[in-house]
MDAnalysis code that builds the backbone (N, CA, C; Angstrom):
import MDAnalysis as mda
import numpy as np

u = mda.Universe.empty(213, n_residues=71, atom_resindex=np.repeat(np.arange(71), 3), trajectory=True)
u.add_TopologyAttr("name", ["N", "CA", "C"] * 71)
u.add_TopologyAttr("resid", np.arange(1, 72))
u.add_TopologyAttr("resname", ["MET", "ALA", "ASP", "GLN", "THR", "LEU", "ASP", "VAL", "ARG", "LYS", "VAL", "ASP", "GLY", "GLU", "PRO", "PHE", "ASP", "SER", "ILE", "MET", "THR", "ALA", "LEU", "GLU", "GLY", "LEU", "ASP", "ASP", "ALA", "GLU", "THR", "LEU", "GLU", "LEU", "VAL", "ASN", "SER", "PHE", "GLU", "PRO", "GLU", "PRO", "LEU", "TYR", "PHE", "VAL", "LEU", "ASP", "GLN", "ARG", "GLY", "PHE", "SER", "HIS", "GLU", "THR", "GLU", "GLN", "VAL", "GLU", "GLU", "ASP", "GLU", "TRP", "HIS", "VAL", "ARG", "ILE", "GLU", "GLU", "ALA"])
u.atoms.positions = np.array([
    [-32.671, 8.480, -12.730],
    [-31.139, 8.109, -11.515],
    [-32.751, 8.993, -10.188],
    [-31.851, 8.152, -8.894],
    [-33.092, 8.624, -7.589],
    [-31.719, 9.743, -6.902],
    [-32.059, 10.481, -6.144],
    [-31.568, 11.078, -5.689],
    [-30.806, 10.183, -4.210],
    [-31.780, 9.710, -3.187],
    [-31.457, 8.721, -2.762],
    [-32.538, 6.972, -2.672],
    [-30.732, 6.424, -2.692],
    [-31.825, 4.889, -2.083],
    [-32.458, 4.661, -0.448],
    [-33.568, 3.779, -0.977],
    [-33.550, 2.681, 0.936],
    [-33.931, 1.650, 0.358],
    [-32.992, 0.709, 0.946],
    [-32.746, -0.941, 0.141],
    [-33.806, -1.004, 1.520],
    [-35.033, -1.149, 1.999],
    [-35.623, -1.935, 3.206],
    [-35.858, -3.169, 3.257],
    [-34.753, -4.695, 2.312],
    [-34.681, -5.739, 2.283],
    [-33.595, -5.758, 3.579],
    [-33.307, -4.415, 3.629],
    [-32.133, -4.150, 4.814],
    [-33.121, -3.867, 5.947],
    [-33.493, -3.355, 6.683],
    [-34.582, -2.828, 7.599],
    [-35.056, -4.068, 8.361],
    [-34.333, -4.102, 9.822],
    [-34.710, -4.858, 11.028],
    [-36.359, -4.346, 11.285],
    [-37.185, -5.615, 11.008],
    [-39.067, -5.082, 11.476],
    [-39.678, -4.570, 10.061],
    [-40.509, -4.001, 10.725],
    [-41.619, -2.490, 9.555],
    [-40.777, -1.441, 9.325],
    [-40.473, -1.541, 8.307],
    [-40.222, -0.576, 7.409],
    [-40.186, 0.445, 7.062],
    [-41.514, 0.750, 7.797],
    [-42.587, 2.697, 7.034],
    [-41.592, 3.489, 8.354],
    [-41.626, 3.049, 9.011],
    [-40.877, 4.816, 9.423],
    [-39.638, 5.475, 8.577],
    [-38.101, 3.745, 8.262],
    [-37.739, 4.296, 7.918],
    [-38.142, 4.686, 6.271],
    [-39.196, 4.541, 5.325],
    [-39.853, 5.110, 4.266],
    [-39.904, 6.390, 5.005],
    [-41.087, 7.260, 5.636],
    [-41.619, 8.611, 6.275],
    [-40.530, 9.391, 6.595],
    [-38.782, 8.442, 7.437],
    [-37.916, 9.771, 7.757],
    [-37.726, 10.309, 5.884],
    [-36.748, 8.802, 5.064],
    [-36.033, 8.967, 3.708],
    [-37.225, 10.212, 3.592],
    [-38.145, 9.483, 2.963],
    [-39.200, 10.472, 2.803],
    [-39.626, 12.091, 3.313],
    [-39.034, 12.737, 3.926],
    [-38.665, 13.450, 4.797],
    [-37.854, 14.670, 4.107],
    [-36.862, 13.795, 4.454],
    [-35.900, 14.188, 4.187],
    [-35.519, 14.375, 2.608],
    [-36.655, 14.448, 2.127],
    [-35.917, 14.541, 0.424],
    [-36.215, 15.976, 0.273],
    [-34.922, 17.066, 0.169],
    [-35.692, 18.553, -0.727],
    [-36.370, 18.167, -2.696],
    [-36.910, 19.381, -2.392],
    [-37.558, 19.650, -3.254],
    [-36.579, 19.333, -4.523],
    [-37.433, 18.419, -5.274],
    [-36.946, 17.893, -6.735],
    [-35.872, 16.797, -6.623],
    [-36.526, 16.066, -5.031],
    [-35.447, 15.353, -5.381],
    [-35.659, 13.996, -4.962],
    [-35.429, 12.565, -5.811],
    [-36.016, 11.087, -6.039],
    [-35.701, 10.362, -4.882],
    [-36.668, 8.987, -4.582],
    [-35.845, 8.417, -3.506],
    [-36.445, 7.082, -4.201],
    [-35.742, 5.838, -4.058],
    [-35.575, 5.321, -5.255],
    [-36.034, 3.495, -3.957],
    [-36.347, 3.169, -3.732],
    [-37.465, 1.803, -2.841],
    [-36.661, 0.516, -3.080],
    [-36.180, 0.154, -2.481],
    [-35.805, -0.817, -2.432],
    [-37.135, -1.827, -1.711],
    [-37.648, -2.985, -2.603],
    [-38.271, -4.283, -1.943],
    [-38.009, -5.320, -2.481],
    [-38.729, -5.935, -1.246],
    [-38.478, -7.998, -1.391],
    [-39.654, -8.557, -2.586],
    [-40.984, -7.165, -2.478],
    [-42.199, -7.461, -2.233],
    [-43.251, -6.139, -3.062],
    [-44.209, -6.321, -4.383],
    [-44.330, -4.953, -4.481],
    [-45.356, -4.164, -3.309],
    [-45.160, -2.944, -3.230],
    [-45.075, -2.180, -1.463],
    [-46.747, -2.313, -1.941],
    [-47.490, -2.650, -2.407],
    [-49.068, -1.830, -2.716],
    [-49.683, -0.899, -1.660],
    [-49.663, -1.945, -0.361],
    [-49.711, -0.685, 0.920],
    [-49.398, 0.977, 1.239],
    [-48.661, 0.524, 0.709],
    [-47.963, 2.209, 0.584],
    [-48.273, 2.662, -0.366],
    [-48.792, 2.266, -1.736],
    [-49.249, 3.223, -2.719],
    [-49.746, 4.590, -2.338],
    [-51.612, 4.275, -0.724],
    [-51.707, 5.522, -0.587],
    [-51.912, 6.275, 0.630],
    [-50.921, 5.351, 1.218],
    [-50.554, 6.564, 2.524],
    [-48.959, 7.896, 1.508],
    [-47.996, 7.455, -0.006],
    [-47.455, 8.329, -0.839],
    [-48.821, 9.131, -1.275],
    [-49.721, 8.665, -1.912],
    [-50.820, 10.121, -2.332],
    [-51.399, 10.383, -1.509],
    [-52.142, 10.002, -0.322],
    [-52.236, 11.080, 0.521],
    [-51.028, 12.210, 0.805],
    [-49.969, 11.560, 0.689],
    [-48.831, 12.530, 1.720],
    [-48.073, 13.292, -0.146],
    [-48.920, 13.346, -1.092],
    [-48.583, 14.519, -2.299],
    [-47.569, 13.731, -3.022],
    [-46.695, 12.416, -2.951],
    [-46.214, 11.815, -3.199],
    [-46.274, 10.883, -4.679],
    [-46.230, 11.222, -5.715],
    [-46.542, 10.193, -6.268],
    [-45.237, 8.897, -6.776],
    [-45.140, 8.216, -7.222],
    [-44.283, 6.852, -8.125],
    [-44.961, 6.593, -8.976],
    [-43.693, 5.491, -9.173],
    [-44.144, 4.156, -10.815],
    [-43.174, 3.071, -10.240],
    [-42.888, 2.211, -10.148],
    [-42.733, 1.084, -9.610],
    [-42.670, -0.578, -10.714],
    [-41.328, -0.847, -10.900],
    [-40.626, -1.574, -11.751],
    [-40.403, -2.692, -10.651],
    [-40.360, -4.378, -11.017],
    [-39.749, -5.688, -10.590],
    [-39.406, -5.879, -11.245],
    [-37.942, -6.212, -10.939],
    [-36.828, -6.073, -12.569],
    [-35.304, -7.070, -11.411],
    [-36.452, -7.947, -10.462],
    [-36.096, -9.773, -10.260],
    [-37.987, -10.311, -10.006],
    [-37.573, -11.520, -9.606],
    [-38.730, -11.874, -9.150],
    [-38.980, -11.508, -7.236],
    [-38.361, -11.388, -6.963],
    [-38.345, -11.064, -5.632],
    [-37.403, -9.665, -5.530],
    [-37.985, -8.854, -6.531],
    [-37.144, -6.989, -6.223],
    [-38.202, -6.263, -7.238],
    [-38.348, -5.162, -5.932],
    [-39.293, -4.497, -6.890],
    [-38.137, -2.782, -6.657],
    [-38.620, -2.039, -7.743],
    [-37.936, -0.957, -7.674],
    [-38.645, 0.330, -7.527],
    [-39.192, 1.213, -6.477],
    [-40.710, 2.080, -6.380],
    [-40.174, 3.678, -6.736],
    [-39.361, 4.651, -8.138],
    [-39.425, 5.616, -7.221],
    [-40.178, 7.270, -7.536],
    [-40.026, 7.216, -6.390],
    [-41.472, 8.011, -5.632],
    [-40.037, 9.676, -5.001],
    [-40.989, 10.617, -5.616],
    [-40.805, 11.852, -5.356],
    [-42.069, 12.802, -6.175],
    [-42.330, 14.112, -5.352],
    [-43.176, 14.843, -4.441],
    [-44.437, 14.297, -6.083],
    [-45.198, 15.290, -6.832],
    [-46.620, 14.997, -6.913],
    [-46.435, 16.556, -7.689],
])
């Protein structure tokens, strides 16, 4: 279970800033569950570069969950 959840399907416009803000707000060892309507493949490189690991699961045709934590 994630410590925080961010459903970017509810974000008006580009969700990148909301995702980065949520990640910056995590305490050590906390995880963020990102919910999106598609697999956010471009985000993976950014996460890797910023020291985060991720696991992705497709739960429905148009719903993806990405669990993010510090690597």
